[in-house]
Structure formats: structure tokens, C-alpha cells
C-alpha positions as CSV (number, residue, x, y, z in Angstrom):
1,M,0.0,0.0,0.0
2,K,1.4,3.4,-1.1
3,L,1.4,6.4,1.2
4,K,1.1,10.0,0.0
5,H,4.3,11.5,-1.2
6,Y,4.3,14.2,1.4
7,V,4.1,11.7,4.3
8,L,7.1,9.8,2.9
9,T,9.0,13.1,2.4
10,A,8.2,14.2,6.0
11,A,9.5,10.9,7.3
12,I,12.7,11.2,5.3
13,L,13.3,14.7,6.4
14,C,12.6,13.7,10.1
15,S,15.0,10.8,9.7
16,G,17.7,13.1,8.2
17,L,17.3,15.7,11.0
18,S,17.5,13.0,13.7
19,A,20.7,11.6,12.1
20,W,22.2,15.0,12.0
21,A,21.3,15.5,15.7
22,Q,23.5,12.6,16.9
23,R,26.6,13.5,19.0
24,W,29.7,11.5,19.0
25,D,30.1,11.7,22.9
26,N,26.5,10.3,23.4
27,Y,25.4,13.6,25.1
28,K,27.4,13.3,28.3
29,P,26.1,15.3,31.2
30,D,27.3,18.7,32.1
31,D,29.3,17.4,35.0
32,E,31.0,14.1,34.1
33,T,32.7,13.7,37.5
34,V,29.7,12.6,39.5
35,K,30.4,9.3,41.3
36,L,27.7,6.9,42.4
37,T,28.9,5.1,45.5
38,E,25.7,3.8,46.9
39,T,22.0,4.2,46.3
40,N,18.6,2.9,47.2
41,L,17.6,2.8,43.5
42,P,18.5,0.0,41.1
43,I,21.6,0.8,39.1
44,V,21.6,0.3,35.3
45,F,25.0,-0.2,33.7
46,L,25.2,0.2,29.9
47,N,28.3,-0.5,28.0
48,V,28.5,0.5,24.3
49,K,32.3,0.6,24.2
50,G,32.4,4.1,22.9
51,Q,30.0,3.5,19.9
52,Q,27.8,6.4,18.9
53,I,24.2,5.7,19.9
54,D,21.7,6.4,17.1
55,R,18.2,7.6,17.0
56,D,17.0,5.6,14.0
57,G,19.1,2.5,14.1
58,R,19.9,0.2,17.0
59,I,23.4,-0.7,18.2
60,T,24.5,-3.6,20.5
61,A,25.1,-2.7,24.1
62,R,25.8,-4.7,27.2
63,M,23.4,-4.1,30.1
64,K,23.6,-5.1,33.8
65,I,21.0,-4.1,36.4
66,I,21.9,-4.3,40.1
67,D,19.0,-4.4,42.5
68,N,19.4,-5.7,46.0
69,G,15.7,-5.5,46.8
70,F,13.4,-3.2,48.7
71,G,15.3,-1.5,51.6
72,G,18.6,-2.8,50.3
73,V,21.6,-0.7,49.2
74,N,23.0,-0.9,45.7
75,Y,26.7,-0.2,45.2
76,G,28.2,1.4,42.1
77,D,31.6,-0.3,42.6
78,T,30.8,-3.9,41.5
79,L,34.4,-5.0,42.0
80,R,34.4,-4.1,45.7
81,H,30.8,-5.5,46.1
82,P,30.8,-8.6,43.9
83,N,27.8,-10.4,45.5
84,Q,25.1,-8.0,44.7
85,L,21.9,-9.3,43.1
86,I,21.8,-9.0,39.4
87,N,18.2,-8.4,38.1
88,Y,19.2,-8.6,34.4
89,E,22.5,-9.1,32.5
90,G,22.9,-9.5,28.8
91,F,23.0,-7.9,25.4
92,V,20.4,-5.3,24.3
93,A,19.6,-3.5,21.1
94,L,19.8,0.2,22.1
95,K,18.7,3.5,20.5
96,Y,17.5,6.9,21.4
97,R,13.8,7.4,21.5
98,G,11.2,10.2,21.7
99,N,10.3,13.3,19.8
100,S,10.1,16.4,22.0
101,S,11.6,14.4,24.9
102,F,14.7,13.9,22.7
103,T,15.0,17.3,21.0
104,N,14.1,19.5,24.0
105,S,16.3,17.7,26.5
106,D,20.0,17.5,27.0
107,K,19.4,14.3,28.9
108,K,18.3,11.7,26.3
109,P,15.8,8.9,26.6
110,Y,16.5,5.4,25.3
111,S,14.7,2.4,23.9
112,F,16.2,-1.1,24.3
113,R,15.3,-4.7,23.4
114,P,17.0,-7.6,25.2
115,L,18.9,-9.9,22.8
116,D,20.0,-13.5,22.9
117,R,23.4,-12.5,21.3
118,P,24.9,-9.4,19.7
119,L,23.2,-7.9,16.6
120,E,26.4,-8.5,14.7
121,E,26.0,-12.2,15.3
122,G,22.4,-12.3,14.2
123,G,20.9,-11.6,17.7
124,V,17.1,-11.6,18.0
125,K,15.0,-9.9,20.7
126,M,13.8,-12.0,23.6
127,K,11.3,-11.4,26.4
128,V,12.6,-10.8,29.9
129,K,11.2,-9.8,33.2
130,I,12.9,-6.6,34.6
131,L,12.6,-5.1,38.1
132,G,9.4,-7.0,38.8
133,M,7.6,-5.9,35.6
134,G,6.1,-8.5,33.3
135,K,8.1,-10.3,30.6
136,D,8.5,-8.3,27.4
137,N,11.1,-7.6,24.7
138,N,10.6,-3.8,24.4
139,W,11.5,-1.3,27.1
140,A,12.2,2.4,27.6
141,L,14.6,4.3,29.8
142,Q,12.8,7.6,30.2
143,A,15.0,10.6,31.0
144,P,13.2,13.2,33.2
145,Y,14.8,16.5,32.4
146,T,12.3,19.3,31.7
147,D,10.2,17.8,34.5
148,K,12.3,18.9,37.5
149,S,10.2,16.9,39.9
150,M,11.0,13.7,37.9
151,M,7.6,12.4,38.8
152,R,4.9,13.8,36.5
153,D,4.7,10.7,34.3
154,M,4.8,8.3,37.2
155,L,2.2,10.3,39.2
156,S,-0.2,10.3,36.3
157,F,0.3,6.6,35.7
158,D,-0.1,5.6,39.4
159,L,-3.3,7.7,39.8
160,A,-4.9,6.3,36.6
161,R,-3.9,2.7,37.1
162,P,-7.0,1.6,39.1
163,W,-9.3,3.0,36.4
164,L,-7.8,2.4,33.0
165,E,-7.5,-1.2,31.6
166,Y,-3.7,-0.8,31.1
167,V,-1.2,1.9,32.2
168,P,2.5,1.3,31.9
169,Q,4.6,0.5,35.0
170,G,8.0,2.1,35.7
171,K,10.8,1.9,38.2
172,Y,13.2,4.6,39.1
173,C,16.9,3.8,38.6
174,E,20.3,5.5,38.1
175,L,22.2,5.1,34.9
176,I,25.9,4.6,34.3
177,L,26.9,4.6,30.6
178,D,30.4,3.6,29.6
179,G,31.5,4.5,33.2
180,T,29.9,8.0,33.2
181,Y,27.1,8.8,35.6
182,Y,24.0,9.9,33.6
183,G,21.5,10.5,36.4
184,V,18.0,9.4,37.5
185,Y,16.0,7.5,34.8
186,I,12.7,5.6,34.8
187,L,13.0,2.1,33.3
188,S,9.4,1.6,32.0
189,E,7.1,-0.5,30.0
190,L,5.8,0.8,26.7
191,V,2.2,0.8,25.5
192,T,2.6,-2.1,23.2
193,K,1.3,-5.6,22.4
194,G,2.3,-8.1,25.0
195,K,0.7,-10.6,27.4
196,K,1.5,-8.3,30.3
197,R,0.6,-5.2,28.5
198,L,-2.2,-4.7,25.9
199,N,-2.4,-8.4,25.2
200,L,-3.5,-8.0,21.6
201,S,-3.7,-10.9,19.2
202,D,-2.1,-10.9,15.8
203,P,-4.8,-9.9,13.3
204,G,-5.6,-12.3,10.4
205,I,-6.8,-11.5,6.9
206,S,-10.4,-12.5,7.0
207,G,-13.3,-13.2,9.3
208,D,-13.2,-12.3,13.0
209,S,-9.4,-12.6,13.1
210,L,-9.2,-9.6,10.8
211,T,-11.0,-7.4,13.3
212,G,-8.2,-7.4,15.9
213,G,-6.0,-6.6,17.5
214,Y,-4.7,-3.1,16.4
215,L,-2.9,-0.2,18.0
216,V,-2.7,3.3,16.5
217,E,-1.5,6.6,17.8
218,V,-2.6,10.1,17.2
219,D,0.6,11.9,16.6
220,R,2.8,13.8,14.1
221,Q,3.1,12.9,10.4
222,D,6.7,11.6,10.9
223,A,5.9,7.9,10.7
224,Y,3.8,5.6,8.5
225,G,0.1,6.2,8.9
226,F,-3.0,7.9,7.5
227,T,-4.9,11.1,7.7
228,S,-8.4,11.4,9.3
229,K,-11.3,12.4,7.1
230,Y,-12.3,14.9,9.8
231,G,-10.4,18.0,10.7
232,P,-10.0,19.6,14.2
233,V,-12.5,22.1,15.3
234,D,-12.5,25.3,17.4
235,N,-14.5,25.9,20.5
236,D,-17.7,26.6,18.5
237,G,-17.4,23.4,16.5
238,N,-16.2,25.1,13.3
239,E,-13.6,23.2,11.4
240,I,-10.1,24.7,11.5
241,M,-8.9,24.9,7.9
242,F,-5.6,23.5,6.6
243,K,-5.1,21.3,9.7
244,S,-5.6,17.6,10.0
245,I,-5.4,14.7,12.4
246,Y,-3.0,11.9,11.7
247,Y,-2.9,8.3,12.9
248,Q,0.4,6.3,13.1
249,Y,0.4,2.5,12.7
250,K,1.9,1.0,15.9
251,F,0.6,-2.6,15.9
252,P,0.9,-4.3,13.6
253,E,3.8,-2.3,12.3
254,Y,3.4,-0.9,8.7
255,E,5.9,-3.4,7.3
256,D,4.0,-6.3,8.7
257,M,0.5,-5.3,7.5
258,V,-1.3,-6.6,4.4
259,R,-3.9,-4.8,2.3
260,P,-7.0,-6.3,4.0
261,Q,-5.7,-5.1,7.4
262,F,-5.0,-1.6,6.0
263,T,-8.5,-1.4,4.6
264,Y,-10.2,-2.8,7.7
265,L,-8.2,-0.5,10.2
266,Q,-8.8,2.7,8.3
267,G,-12.5,1.7,7.8
268,K,-12.9,1.2,11.6
269,I,-11.4,4.6,12.3
270,D,-13.7,6.2,9.7
271,E,-16.7,4.5,11.3
272,M,-15.8,5.7,14.8
273,E,-15.2,9.2,13.7
274,K,-18.4,9.2,11.7
275,A,-20.3,8.2,14.8
276,F,-18.7,11.0,16.8
277,S,-19.7,13.5,14.1
278,D,-23.3,12.3,14.4
279,I,-23.7,13.4,18.0
280,D,-26.4,16.0,17.8
281,G,-26.0,17.9,21.1
282,R,-29.6,17.2,22.2
283,S,-30.3,13.6,22.8
284,G,-26.7,12.5,22.1
285,S,-28.2,9.8,19.9
286,S,-25.4,8.1,18.1
287,N,-23.9,4.7,17.7
288,Y,-20.5,5.8,19.0
289,R,-21.2,3.9,22.3
290,Q,-21.1,0.6,20.4
291,L,-17.7,1.5,18.9
292,I,-15.8,2.9,21.9
293,D,-15.4,1.9,25.5
294,V,-17.0,5.1,26.9
295,Q,-15.5,4.5,30.4
296,S,-12.0,4.3,28.9
297,F,-12.4,7.6,27.1
298,I,-13.7,9.2,30.3
299,D,-10.8,7.9,32.3
300,F,-8.3,9.1,29.7
301,Q,-9.9,12.5,29.5
302,L,-9.9,13.0,33.3
303,S,-6.2,12.0,33.4
304,M,-5.4,14.5,30.6
305,E,-7.4,17.3,32.3
306,L,-6.1,16.9,35.8
307,A,-2.6,17.2,34.3
308,H,-3.7,20.0,31.9
309,N,-1.2,18.3,29.5
310,V,-0.4,20.7,26.6
311,D,0.4,17.6,24.5
312,G,-2.8,15.9,25.6
313,Y,-5.1,14.3,23.0
314,R,-3.1,15.5,20.0
315,L,0.2,13.6,20.6
316,S,1.0,10.2,21.9
317,S,-2.7,9.3,22.2
318,K,-2.8,5.5,21.9
319,L,-6.0,3.8,20.7
320,Y,-6.3,0.0,20.6
321,K,-9.0,-2.6,19.9
322,R,-9.3,-6.3,20.1
323,C,-11.2,-8.7,17.8
324,D,-14.9,-8.2,17.7
325,T,-15.8,-11.5,19.5
326,E,-13.6,-10.5,22.4
327,D,-14.3,-6.8,22.7
328,G,-14.1,-4.7,19.5
329,R,-14.5,-1.3,21.1
330,W,-11.7,1.3,20.9
331,K,-9.9,2.0,24.2
332,L,-7.2,4.4,25.3
333,S,-4.0,4.2,27.4
334,L,-1.7,6.9,28.8
335,W,1.8,8.0,27.8
336,D,4.0,11.1,27.9
337,M,2.6,13.3,30.7
338,A,5.9,15.2,31.5
339,L,4.6,18.5,30.2
340,G,1.5,18.4,32.5
341,F,0.9,19.8,36.0
342,G,2.0,23.3,35.1
343,N,5.3,22.3,33.5
344,S,4.9,24.3,30.3
345,D,5.5,28.0,29.5
346,Y,3.6,27.8,26.2
347,Y,0.0,27.2,25.1
348,E,-1.0,28.4,28.5
349,G,0.1,25.1,30.0
350,W,0.7,26.8,33.4
351,R,-3.0,27.6,33.9
352,T,-5.3,25.7,36.2
353,D,-8.6,27.1,35.1
354,T,-9.1,26.0,31.5
355,W,-9.9,22.7,29.7
356,I,-7.0,21.4,27.6
357,W,-9.5,19.7,25.2
358,Q,-10.5,23.3,24.3
359,N,-7.0,24.3,23.4
360,N,-7.2,24.2,19.6
361,E,-7.6,28.0,19.3
362,E,-4.4,28.6,21.2
363,L,-2.7,25.9,19.2
364,S,-4.0,27.2,15.9
365,Y,-3.0,30.8,16.8
366,A,0.6,29.5,17.3
367,N,0.3,27.6,13.9
368,D,1.0,24.2,15.6
369,E,0.4,21.4,13.1
370,Q,-0.9,18.9,15.8
371,L,-4.4,19.8,17.1
372,V,-6.9,18.1,19.4
373,P,-9.1,15.7,17.5
374,F,-12.7,16.8,17.0
375,W,-14.1,13.9,19.0
376,W,-13.6,15.6,22.3
377,Y,-15.7,18.6,21.3
378,Q,-18.4,16.2,20.0
379,L,-18.4,14.2,23.2
380,S,-18.9,17.4,25.2
381,K,-22.2,17.9,23.4
382,D,-23.6,14.6,24.6
383,P,-25.4,15.2,28.0
384,Q,-25.1,11.5,28.9
385,Y,-21.4,11.5,28.4
386,V,-21.0,14.7,30.4
387,N,-23.1,13.3,33.3
388,E,-21.0,10.2,33.3
389,L,-17.8,12.2,33.3
390,K,-19.0,14.2,36.4
391,A,-20.0,11.0,38.2
392,R,-16.6,9.4,37.5
393,W,-14.9,12.5,38.8
394,K,-16.8,12.1,42.1
395,Q,-15.6,8.5,42.3
396,Y,-12.0,9.6,41.7
397,R,-12.2,12.4,44.3
398,D,-13.7,10.1,46.9
399,S,-10.9,7.6,46.5
400,N,-7.3,7.8,45.2
401,Y,-7.6,11.3,43.7
402,S,-8.2,12.9,47.1
403,N,-5.9,15.8,47.9
404,A,-4.4,13.8,50.8
405,N,-3.7,10.8,48.7
406,I,-2.1,12.8,45.9
407,N,0.1,14.7,48.3
408,A,1.1,11.4,50.0
409,K,2.2,9.9,46.6
410,I,4.2,13.0,45.8
411,D,5.9,12.8,49.3
412,S,6.6,9.1,48.9
413,V,8.4,9.5,45.6
414,A,10.3,12.6,46.8
415,N,11.5,10.7,49.8
416,L,12.5,7.8,47.6
417,L,14.5,10.0,45.3
418,K,16.2,11.9,48.1
419,A,16.9,9.0,50.5
420,K,20.4,8.3,49.4
421,G,21.2,11.2,47.3
422,A,19.8,10.4,43.9
423,V,18.3,13.9,43.5
424,A,21.6,15.5,44.5
425,R,23.6,13.4,42.1
426,N,21.2,14.1,39.2
427,S,21.3,17.8,39.9
428,Q,25.0,17.8,39.9
429,A,25.2,16.0,36.6
430,W,22.5,18.2,35.1
431,P,22.7,21.5,37.1
432,R,20.1,23.3,35.1
433,W,17.1,24.7,37.1
434,G,14.8,27.6,36.3
435,R,11.9,26.2,34.4
436,R,10.0,29.4,33.8
437,V,6.2,29.5,33.9
438,W,4.2,32.5,32.7
439,P,2.5,34.7,33.6
440,N,3.7,34.6,37.3
441,K,7.3,34.0,36.2
442,Y,7.6,31.1,38.6
443,I,11.1,29.7,38.7
444,S,12.0,26.6,40.7
445,V,15.4,26.8,42.3
446,D,15.8,23.3,43.6
447,F,14.0,20.0,44.0
448,D,12.1,20.9,47.2
449,D,10.9,24.1,45.6
450,E,9.6,22.2,42.6
451,I,7.7,19.8,44.8
452,R,6.1,22.7,46.6
453,Y,5.1,24.2,43.2
454,L,3.7,20.8,42.0
455,K,1.6,20.4,45.1
456,N,0.2,23.9,45.0
457,W,-0.5,23.7,41.3
458,I,-2.4,20.4,41.7
459,A,-4.4,21.8,44.6
460,N,-5.6,24.7,42.5
461,R,-6.3,22.4,39.6
462,L,-8.4,20.1,41.7
463,K,-10.4,23.0,43.2
464,W,-11.2,24.4,39.7
465,M,-12.2,20.9,38.3
466,D,-14.4,20.3,41.4
467,Q,-16.3,23.5,40.7
468,E,-16.7,22.7,37.0
469,L,-17.7,19.1,37.5
470,G,-20.0,19.7,40.4
471,Y,-18.0,17.9,43.1
472,S,-18.6,19.1,46.6
473,S,-17.8,17.9,50.1
474,T,-20.0,15.0,51.2
475,A,-20.1,16.6,54.7
476,I,-22.7,19.1,53.5
477,V,-24.9,16.3,52.3
478,G,-24.6,14.8,55.8
479,V,-25.7,18.0,57.4
480,E,-28.8,18.2,55.1
481,K,-29.7,14.6,56.1
482,D,-29.6,15.5,59.8
483,K,-32.0,18.4,59.1
484,R,-34.6,16.4,57.2
485,A,-37.3,19.0,57.5
486,R,-35.1,21.9,56.3
487,T,-33.3,22.6,53.1
488,V,-30.2,24.6,52.6
489,I,-30.8,28.0,51.1
490,G,-27.3,29.4,51.1
491,I,-23.7,29.0,52.3
492,Y,-21.9,32.1,53.6
493,T,-18.5,33.1,55.0
494,L,-18.3,34.4,58.5
495,D,-18.4,38.0,57.3
496,G,-21.7,37.3,55.5
497,R,-20.5,36.9,51.9
498,R,-22.5,34.4,50.0
499,I,-20.5,31.6,48.3
500,Q,-21.4,28.8,45.9
501,R,-19.4,26.1,47.8
502,P,-17.8,25.7,51.2
503,Q,-14.4,27.3,51.6
504,K,-11.6,26.1,53.8
505,G,-12.3,27.2,57.4
506,I,-15.6,28.0,59.0
507,N,-18.7,28.5,56.8
508,V,-22.3,29.4,57.8
509,I,-25.1,27.2,56.5
510,R,-28.6,28.9,56.4
511,Y,-31.8,26.8,56.2
512,S,-35.3,27.5,54.9
513,D,-36.8,27.7,58.4
514,G,-34.6,30.7,59.3
515,T,-32.1,28.8,61.4
516,S,-28.4,28.6,60.6
517,E,-25.3,26.8,61.9
518,K,-21.5,26.9,61.5
519,Y,-19.7,24.2,59.5
520,V,-16.0,23.6,59.5
521,H,-14.7,22.6,56.0
């Protein structure tokens, strides 16, 4: 199957640029003298024997992972400490990975595949279990750099894991490449086919087997894929001209697909998008509910909106489906949340009081080529979907999305990273702070300051989303139940100012029978 000439040209140009971007010293850190003596985090040793690591092609590397278990100490000097527990040791096929995470960061992320022997000897990838995560042959070493907290991805994944069908797992580690300390990394799963991941079957060429499984990604036009028949829209539902939505083939890969699969896959995307376009805004009558897992879309949307991720919906949005006899509805999984939680000084990413699904006008004004798909606007027109979104948010807030639980997760990760100096070593290797956020020109000066900023931003975001989605304290409901014969007519501050919802501190509740009482929120 032939692709449009401009797509191939874009892919070639991208490939050329990435090749040009390679550096012979493998992007060593600013300070190459940092020594890792001991740590509570697993240690990943990579040995490429001075070879230049590429972005488009893989090279053979030798990997060893030291992990002496929870509560144990891992030592960087393996000669003086020869009896440490080795979690994995062997050859891997190594390359750089990522788009903005590669080009916008001095600290580079990697992709690796465990091998049975070196590539030069015909090595083939093999599935291995790493750091307690399920067996697979495709892994990532994420390189938190622009995210000075080093936890935005992991925080999003951990919060969403109880709700979405599959969310990648990751483990913090410290990386030593050819003897040089490279800092704190996250060794993580990828959103791919795999029994311990999406568990997709290989699609056939006819019958039910042709219907699944498939994985596509809404992203840039820098890989094989196809363009949506529907363009992005503004906040009034008007199509934004000369912009498009692009789907990349992820599984099966383009080279492994045959014509019936291309035809079927594009037809199913067309069918889904046609169903979205049919939502009429009154009854919401449409067959889209037969084509997507509505709960999955809601959970994905709430994750994107809590983070206010400027890349949300329009980049790294992964859709997958299984064969029709198993469950043929489209579902979503999470990836790439590092620019969320106020970690962006463009596209108004710092704000806590807007919906990111409504960001197309900002993106279009900046002439960005990747815009939010029109589906999210259409879904907002369906009253049933909106009511289900609000109900789900209440479930979230009454459980693991509570302020207390989120702050506890942040504190736990911060303590893990600080316990034996990982944060200090990483900051010494990459001593670049000062992520600026407009319009308040907030600049984090160290790790603790960044954690304070993160907590404060999330608290403000939660408060705004609570207001927009109608979530309120269950304590008020309890008061109303105790006063069965009365109804609440208003909530006021102590100085008599009427408010819509309780504020922190003491509030005054007034009832229809003329009585009132104080309530501590």
C-alpha cells in the first residue's frame, strides 16, 4: 500500500534531522565527574564501548541491572561489592527514543530490546522480566529532564492505574553509561502488544481474526500512517482549515501489514469518527457507544485534564482494539505526561482554570500542526457523556484522587529520590534549574521548591475541576440529612459573603426555616 508523497517526504526529512542530531560523545552530562557510591535505587549499567548511539538504528550494548531489593543498598563499585543481586544481565539493542523528549532535553531517553546475542552475530530480541515488571522484549529508559520533579509521568500513571485497563509501569533507577554517571532515569514498560501489556492478538486477513488486534497513535506525520477524514474544530465546533489529524500505525507495524488489514483498520477509524460526528447535542443519539469503551475515554480524559497536559489528546494518544468477538470497542491508554501539571510556559500550560481539550484555538494561533481531534468537542455535546464524566470524577475524588492521597504519593516519591542522594547526584550531573512558567514567572530553584510548586498547582487544579464538574464535600450532604425538615438556602462566609461552595475554614449554612449553623470545612 502506497502512502502519500508528502508523508514519505516528511518521514525522510525527520530521519535526516535526527541523524544530524546525533553526537559522538553520546550527550554526556554537564558534570562528568559525579560518582555513584551507593543508592537505594536500582543501578543500570550500559556499555556501548564508545560506539555512537543512534536515534533511527539500534546498536549492540551490554546491560547489567543491580537491584538488592526493597530496603537494600546498591553499590556502584561492583568489584568491591561482587555479591550484589543482578536483576538482568545480557545484550540489548539500544537506540535513542522520543520526539520532544529527545529534541528538547540534553538528557536523552532510550529504547532497548533484550537480545539472545549481539546484533552483529544475528541476535534476536527476547522477552525478559525486569525489576518486577512482566516479561517483554521492548522497554524504555525515560529521562526526566524538563520535568524537574521527575515524577509527572509516574504520578499520572499511578493515579490512573486503578481505572484504565492498562497503564505502563515504571521503576526509578540510576544510569551509568560507559563508566559515566548519567543521572536518574525511569525504566518503564511501553504501551505495546504483550501478554503483560495490551495483550493484543495478531490480526488475520479475514473473518473475526481480521478485526483485531490493532494499536494506532494520534501523533505527528513523521511515521507511516494515514490522515483522518475529519479535521480539528474550534470551541464553537467550526472546522479549522488546513489542519488535520494523523494516525500512526503501531501494531501491527506498517511493514508487517497486508492490504485487508490496512483497509479494515482505516475503515474502523472512519466508522468511529463518523459516529462521533453524528452526536447532535440534544439527545446524544449516536452509535458511538457501540464503537468505543466510553469509560476508557472518560478515564483518559480525566487524566489529561487533571494534568492539563499541553500535548494531551493530540500527541502520543494511543487507541487500541481487540477482535470483535472478544471486545471490539476502541480503548485508550496513557503515555507522555511530562509537560503536564503546570510544567509548560507555552500554550497556557501553566493555567489551572481551562480545559485542555478546548486548546485548539491557542494551538492554531501558534500555527502548531498537531491539534486536538474533534471527537472531544463532540463528546462534550452529549449530555449523557458529560453526566458520566461528572459521576466518574466524584468516584475519583472520593478515592485515590483525594488531595491527601495525591500529596502522599508525591511525598513518597520525593523521599525515595532523596533518601540516598539520587536527586543531588542528578542535579550535579545536570545542574540546570529555572523552568519558567508564565505569567507569574515562577522559577523553581531546587527539587524541594519544585515539589512545593507541584503540590500547589495540583491543589488549584483540583479546586477548579471540582467546581466545573460539580463535586462538593460529602459533609454538606450529611448536614442536610440530619436536618430532614429543612433545606439549605445558602452557604456564607463568617463575614456574610454568599459563596457557591464551602471554603476552607468556617462556613455558615442557612436553612429555609430561618435557622443557621456553623460548618468547618
